[in-house]
Structures are given as C-alpha cells and as structure tokens.
C-alpha positions in Angstrom: 74.2 204.9 -12.3 74.6 205.6 -8.5 77.9 204.4 -7.6 81.4 206.7 -8.6 84.3 204.8 -9.9 87.4 206.5 -10.7 89.5 206.1 -14.0 92.3 203.9 -12.6 89.8 202.0 -10.4 87.6 201.3 -13.6 90.2 199.0 -15.0 89.1 196.4 -12.4 85.6 196.2 -14.0 84.8 193.7 -16.4 85.6 194.9 -19.9 82.2 195.5 -20.9 81.7 197.9 -17.9 84.7 200.2 -18.5 84.4 203.7 -19.5 85.7 202.9 -23.1 82.8 200.1 -23.4 80.4 202.7 -22.4 82.1 205.3 -25.2 81.5 202.3 -27.7 78.1 201.7 -26.7 77.3 205.1 -26.9 78.8 205.4 -30.5 77.0 202.7 -31.6 73.6 204.0 -30.2 73.4 207.7 -31.6 73.6 206.9 -34.8 70.9 204.3 -34.8 68.1 207.3 -34.3 70.1 210.2 -36.2 71.3 208.3 -39.3 67.9 206.8 -39.8 66.1 210.5 -39.5 68.6 211.9 -42.0 68.3 208.7 -44.6 64.5 209.2 -44.6 64.4 213.2 -44.2 65.1 214.2 -47.8 62.1 212.0 -48.9 60.0 212.7 -45.6 60.2 216.6 -46.1 59.5 216.3 -50.3 56.9 213.7 -50.1 55.0 214.5 -47.2 55.9 218.1 -46.0 56.1 219.2 -49.6 59.3 221.6 -48.7 61.4 223.2 -51.6 64.9 224.1 -51.4 63.9 227.1 -49.0 61.9 225.4 -46.7 64.7 222.9 -46.4 67.3 225.4 -45.6 64.9 226.7 -42.6 64.7 223.1 -41.4 68.3 223.0 -40.9 69.0 226.5 -39.4 66.4 225.5 -36.8 67.8 222.0 -36.5 71.3 223.9 -35.9 70.2 226.4 -33.5 70.8 224.0 -30.0 74.4 223.4 -31.7 74.5 227.0 -31.7 73.3 226.9 -27.7 75.7 224.1 -26.9 77.8 226.7 -24.9 74.7 226.2 -22.2 75.9 222.5 -21.5 78.3 224.6 -19.2 75.6 225.6 -17.0 74.1 222.4 -17.1 77.3 220.3 -16.0 77.9 222.3 -12.9 74.5 220.6 -11.8 74.6 217.3 -13.7 77.6 215.2 -14.6 78.7 214.5 -18.1 78.0 211.3 -18.1 74.5 211.5 -16.9 73.8 214.5 -19.6 75.2 212.3 -22.5 72.6 209.8 -21.6 69.9 212.0 -20.8 70.5 213.7 -24.2 70.4 210.2 -25.9 66.7 209.6 -24.9 65.5 212.6 -25.8 67.5 212.2 -29.3 65.5 208.6 -29.5 62.1 209.5 -28.4 61.9 212.9 -30.3 63.3 210.5 -33.4 60.1 208.1 -32.8 57.5 210.9 -32.6 59.0 212.6 -36.3 56.4 211.2 -38.6 53.4 212.2 -36.4 54.1 215.8 -37.0 54.0 216.2 -40.9 53.2 219.7 -40.8 55.9 222.5 -41.5 55.5 223.7 -37.9 55.5 220.5 -36.7 58.5 219.3 -38.6 60.3 222.4 -37.1 59.5 221.6 -33.6 60.2 217.9 -33.2 63.2 218.6 -35.3 64.3 221.2 -32.5 63.6 218.5 -29.8 65.8 215.9 -31.6 68.4 218.3 -32.3 68.9 219.6 -28.8 69.5 215.6 -27.8 71.6 215.3 -30.7 73.9 218.2 -30.0 74.0 218.1 -26.3 74.9 214.6 -26.6 77.8 215.1 -29.0 79.1 218.4 -26.5 79.6 216.1 -23.9 80.8 213.1 -25.6 83.4 214.8 -27.3 84.6 215.9 -23.9 84.1 212.5 -22.5 86.6 211.4 -25.1 88.9 213.5 -24.4 89.0 213.2 -21.0 88.7 209.5 -20.8 91.1 208.5 -23.8 95.2 208.8 -23.1 96.8 210.6 -25.9 98.9 208.1 -27.1 96.2 206.0 -28.0 93.2 208.9 -28.6 93.4 208.8 -32.3 93.5 205.3 -33.1 90.6 204.5 -30.4 88.8 207.6 -32.1 88.9 205.9 -35.5 87.7 202.5 -34.2 84.7 204.6 -32.5 83.8 206.2 -35.7 83.9 202.8 -37.0 81.8 201.4 -34.5 79.1 203.8 -35.2 79.4 203.2 -39.1 78.5 199.7 -38.0 75.5 200.4 -36.1 74.6 202.5 -39.2 74.8 200.2 -41.4 72.5 197.7 -39.9 70.1 200.5 -39.6 70.7 201.3 -43.5 70.9 197.8 -44.5 67.3 196.8 -42.7 65.8 200.3 -44.6 66.8 199.1 -48.2 65.9 195.4 -47.4 62.4 196.1 -46.0 61.5 199.2 -46.7 59.5 198.3 -50.4 59.6 194.6 -49.5 57.2 195.3 -46.7 56.2 198.7 -47.6 56.9 200.2 -44.3 55.7 203.4 -43.3 57.7 206.7 -42.1 55.9 206.6 -38.9 57.0 202.6 -38.4 60.7 203.2 -39.2 61.1 206.4 -37.2 59.8 204.7 -33.9 61.7 201.4 -34.2 64.9 203.4 -34.8 64.3 206.0 -31.9 63.2 203.6 -29.5 66.0 201.6 -29.9 68.3 204.5 -28.9 66.3 205.3 -26.3 66.3 202.2 -24.8 70.0 201.6 -25.3 70.6 204.9 -23.3 68.5 203.5 -20.6 70.3 200.3 -20.5 73.5 202.4 -20.1 72.2 204.4 -17.1 71.5 201.4 -15.1 74.4 199.2 -16.4 77.3 201.6 -15.8 78.7 203.4 -12.5 79.7 207.1 -12.9 83.2 207.4 -14.1 85.4 209.9 -12.5 88.0 211.6 -14.3 91.2 212.5 -12.7 91.4 216.4 -13.5 88.1 218.3 -12.6 86.5 220.9 -15.6 86.2 224.1 -15.2 82.6 224.8 -14.9 82.5 228.2 -16.4 82.9 229.6 -20.1 86.3 230.0 -21.3 88.4 231.5 -23.7 92.1 231.0 -24.8 94.0 233.1 -27.0 96.3 230.4 -27.1 93.3 228.2 -28.7 92.7 230.8 -31.5 93.5 228.4 -34.4 91.5 225.7 -33.2 88.5 227.8 -32.7 88.9 229.1 -36.6 89.0 225.8 -37.9 85.9 225.1 -36.1 84.0 227.6 -37.4 85.2 226.8 -40.9 84.0 223.0 -40.2 81.2 224.3 -39.5 80.4 226.2 -42.0 81.6 223.6 -44.7 79.9 220.9 -43.5 76.2 222.4 -43.5 76.7 222.9 -47.1 77.3 219.1 -47.4 74.4 218.1 -44.9 72.2 220.4 -46.0 72.3 220.2 -50.0 74.2 217.3 -51.2 71.5 214.6 -50.2 68.6 217.0 -51.1 70.5 217.5 -54.4 70.2 213.4 -55.1 66.5 213.6 -54.5 65.5 216.8 -56.3 68.0 216.6 -59.2 68.1 212.9 -59.7 65.0 211.2 -58.2 66.4 209.1 -55.6 63.7 207.0 -53.4 64.3 206.4 -50.1 65.9 202.9 -50.7 68.2 204.4 -53.4 69.2 207.2 -50.5 69.7 205.0 -48.2 71.6 202.5 -50.2 74.2 205.4 -50.9 74.6 205.9 -47.1 75.1 202.2 -47.2 78.0 202.5 -49.2 79.5 205.6 -47.1 79.0 203.3 -44.1 81.2 200.3 -45.4 83.9 203.0 -46.7 83.7 204.4 -43.3 84.0 201.2 -41.5 87.3 200.4 -43.3 88.9 203.6 -43.5 88.1 205.5 -40.0 90.5 203.0 -37.9 93.0 203.5 -40.9 92.6 207.5 -40.6 92.9 207.2 -36.7 96.3 205.3 -37.1 97.3 208.1 -39.8 96.8 210.9 -37.9 98.9 209.3 -35.3 101.7 208.7 -37.3 101.7 211.6 -39.8 100.6 214.2 -37.5 97.2 216.5 -37.3 98.5 219.1 -39.7 99.4 216.7 -42.6 95.9 214.6 -41.9 93.6 218.0 -42.2 95.5 219.2 -45.1 94.7 215.9 -47.0 91.0 216.1 -46.0 90.9 220.0 -47.3 92.4 219.4 -50.6 90.0 216.0 -51.0 87.1 218.5 -49.9 88.1 221.0 -52.2 88.2 218.9 -55.4 85.2 217.3 -54.4 83.0 220.5 -54.1 84.3 221.8 -57.5 83.3 218.4 -59.0 79.8 219.3 -57.5 79.4 222.5 -59.2 80.5 221.0 -62.0 77.3 218.6 -62.2 75.2 221.6 -62.5 77.6 224.1 -64.5 78.5 220.8 -67.2 75.7 218.5 -66.9 77.5 216.1 -65.0 75.8 212.7 -64.2 74.0 210.7 -61.3 77.1 208.0 -61.2 79.8 210.9 -60.8 77.4 212.7 -58.0 77.0 209.4 -55.9 80.8 208.8 -56.2 81.5 212.1 -55.0 79.1 212.0 -52.0 80.9 208.8 -51.0 84.4 210.5 -51.3 82.8 213.8 -49.5 81.6 211.5 -46.5 84.7 209.9 -46.5 87.0 213.0 -46.5 84.9 214.5 -43.0 86.1 211.3 -41.0 89.5 213.2 -40.7 87.9 215.6 -38.7 88.9 213.3 -35.7 92.2 215.2 -36.0 90.8 218.5 -34.9 89.9 216.6 -31.8 93.2 215.2 -31.3 94.9 218.6 -31.9 93.1 220.3 -29.1 93.6 217.2 -26.8 97.5 217.9 -27.2 97.4 221.7 -26.7 94.6 222.0 -24.0 95.0 222.1 -20.5 93.2 219.4 -18.8 90.6 221.0 -16.8 89.8 223.0 -19.9 88.2 220.1 -22.0 84.4 220.3 -21.1 84.1 224.1 -21.0 86.0 224.4 -24.5 84.2 221.5 -26.1 80.8 223.3 -25.5 82.3 226.7 -26.6 83.7 224.9 -29.8 80.6 223.3 -30.5 78.8 226.6 -30.5 81.6 228.4 -32.4 81.1 225.2 -35.0 77.6 226.2 -35.2 77.7 229.8 -35.7 77.8 229.6 -39.5 74.9 227.1 -39.4 72.4 229.2 -37.8 72.4 231.5 -40.9 74.0 229.3 -43.7 71.2 226.8 -44.3 68.6 229.7 -44.7 70.5 232.1 -46.5 71.8 229.4 -49.0 68.4 228.0 -49.2 67.4 230.9 -51.4 70.9 230.9 -53.5 69.9 227.1 -54.1 66.6 228.4 -56.0 68.7 230.5 -57.9 72.1 228.6 -58.5 72.8 225.5 -57.2 76.0 225.1 -58.4 77.1 228.2 -56.6 76.4 226.8 -53.2 79.2 224.2 -53.6 81.8 226.8 -55.5 81.5 228.6 -52.0 81.8 225.6 -50.1 85.0 224.7 -52.2 86.1 228.2 -51.1 85.7 227.6 -47.6 87.6 224.6 -47.8 90.7 226.0 -48.9 90.7 228.3 -46.2 90.3 225.6 -44.3 93.7 224.6 -45.6 95.2 227.6 -45.1 94.4 227.5 -41.0 95.6 223.5 -41.4 98.8 224.7 -42.4 99.5 227.1 -39.0 99.5 223.6 -37.0 102.7 222.7 -35.9 103.8 218.9 -36.4 104.2 218.5 -32.6 101.3 220.7 -31.0 101.3 220.9 -27.3 100.6 223.7 -24.5 103.2 226.7 -25.8 103.1 225.3 -29.4 100.2 225.6 -30.4 100.8 227.1 -34.1 103.5 227.5 -35.9 104.2 231.3 -34.8 104.5 230.2 -31.5 108.4 229.5 -31.7 108.3 233.4 -32.4 106.5 234.4 -29.3 108.0 234.2 -25.9 107.5 231.2 -23.9 104.6 231.6 -21.1 102.9 229.2 -19.1 99.9 227.8 -20.9 96.8 229.2 -19.3 
C-alpha cells in the first residue's frame, strides 16, 4: 500500500480496487471476528470463566475503555494515515480474537478483551471517518445501508457455520475463535497490499475540536452509547442466564437478526434518504422504548422465551437506523472536521459505557427488570433530542432552534 491515489482518480481503477470496494471489504472482515466473539461470549464466560452478572458488567466496562479513549486516534493520524490505522486495527482485532480462548481466567479474559477492543474501537472510529469522507452526501444513506447489509452477510456466514458445526463436530471455543480471528486478520493483510492509499480532497484537522454547533450531535451520541450498552451487555446475557440458551441457540438467534438486517438495512438507508434523519431516528427511539419496556415485563410479569427472542430481534433491527446519526453529522459538518469529530464523538458515545456496565451489573443482581426500564427512559430522552433535528440539516441549520439565531459562518 505505497501508491497514493486521489478519490477523483480512483474511478479509473478496476471496481474491486476503488475506495467503496475497500469499505465493503472491511465491512465484511470486521464482523467475522467481532460477531463470532460476541456469539460465543456469554456461554464462554459463564461455562468457562464462571462469571456472574457483576463479572459480566466489569468485563464490558473494560471492553469499552478503548472506546472512551478513541479520541487518541486524533494523535495517531498525525503520523499514520487513517486507512493504514483502520487495517492495523483490524489485524489487532483478529489476532486478539484468535487468542481469546487461551486465557480463560478472569484476568486473562479482561486482558485479551482489552486488546481486541482497542482494535475494534479504533477501527470503528477511523472507518466512520473514511465512510463520510469517501461517500458523496447524496448517496451516503443508501451506501451506508448496503455496507450494513454486507457486514450482516459476513456475519450470517459466520453464525451459520457455528450453528451447523458446533454440536455436529463438537467444536471447541479455541478452534472457533482462532478460525474467525485469523480470517479477519488475513483479510486485513490482503487489503493492505491490494489497495493504494486513497487521498480525500479535504485535509482533516489533526487536533481535538469541539464545536458549539455540533452540540445536538454530541448529545445524541452520548445517549446512543448509554442505551446501546444495556442491550449489548444484558440482553444476550439474559437469554443465557434466564432461559438457558446454549451456544448454537444463541447463535441461531443472532442468525435471525442477521437475516432481518440484510433485508432491512438497505431499506433503512433509502428511508433515511426519503424521510430525513429526524423521522428515522424518532421511529427508532419509539421502537426501542417499546422493546425495553417489554424486556422489563419479562421479569415483572413472567413473559416467556418466545417474546424475549422476538424482542431481541426487533431490538437489534432498530439499532440499524443509527446510520441516520452518521448522515446527520455529514450534512452539518465542515469537511475538515469529519476525522477529529468522529474520534470525539466515539469518545462521547463511550462515556457511559465505562461506568454503566459495572454499576448496572450490581443492579442486575437485585432487579434485572429495572435495568431495562432505565434503558426505556434513555430511549425516551433520545426521542426528545431527535425531534430537535431540522428537516433539512446543513451548516448553519443544525437544530430547529437555528432559525432563531442570527446566521453566522460555519466554524
């Protein structure tokens, strides 16, 4: 990856070597390791690590620390191109995932989780920046939806193999983690050598920036991170702890999620383009309020496993609409702000992730239903914030209040 090619020149390359092709390749590579790690995690930590709800909370707190420190990406891209950092991060994610099962103790699981999390979060930070820089605004929602579908398709293959082979071949955690992690790392190495370095037309500011006019985007990111943590940490854990799901059953549930997402994600992209970010996010948050309240009902009213599984699928599907948050920022951002703001936003998104899993792990031991009621209230606050997005966001028109403020040049 030595040759540098400008984005306008990249159109002369074969399609498979263009920037959008690289985005699709990385979108497929990352979930192979991360989704496999997630699918096996709850069973691995309960059966091998002997974790309880509190231990699980601490695990996810440690996992989210690199996300909170994603702002460090700004310092790294002073010396390293974003594309290079994305591929190095993918390699780290893959290698750490491959080694997960060799460290079954509490300390070992936390350490290897920290390493894989650095790879995952730094990749995600840079990847979001590259997507917004490389994709034209008029096509971004549709392409982002297709990228989500591509990631879902790759995960579908991984989950399908686990479901079909886990019991049939009596696979071990070590074997599955090594195959999945190794595949992600090898794809990243291939991309390193197969693609030139793409040069975006707008140089990125390589220092931390906080713009007052981005305040609503920051607030939505914070609430998104807080709300999402409850789903990631406790929804899957509930399926194993309360309903006794085995590895292949948890993975089958993930598999259903992927099928829905492969169909829904491109449709969501088109919906965002047609109805706007405000309406898309409002729809997402109303759906999440309903889902989280129903989760609470499972514990308070004893509703059964079928409803829990349906809610899990709906929950995961609604989160796909978060692509509207990306396109909202793309529309209001100054072109040079994308990379540093992506890092700042990723840190803001993970502020709650550092303390919520551990603290709510203790609440889970006392009242699991209360955890989901708290998530419903967070989704309600997110809905209120989403309604502040104007129908046509742009620099100078970031919120519905902008029209009451004297127009000023975008920072």
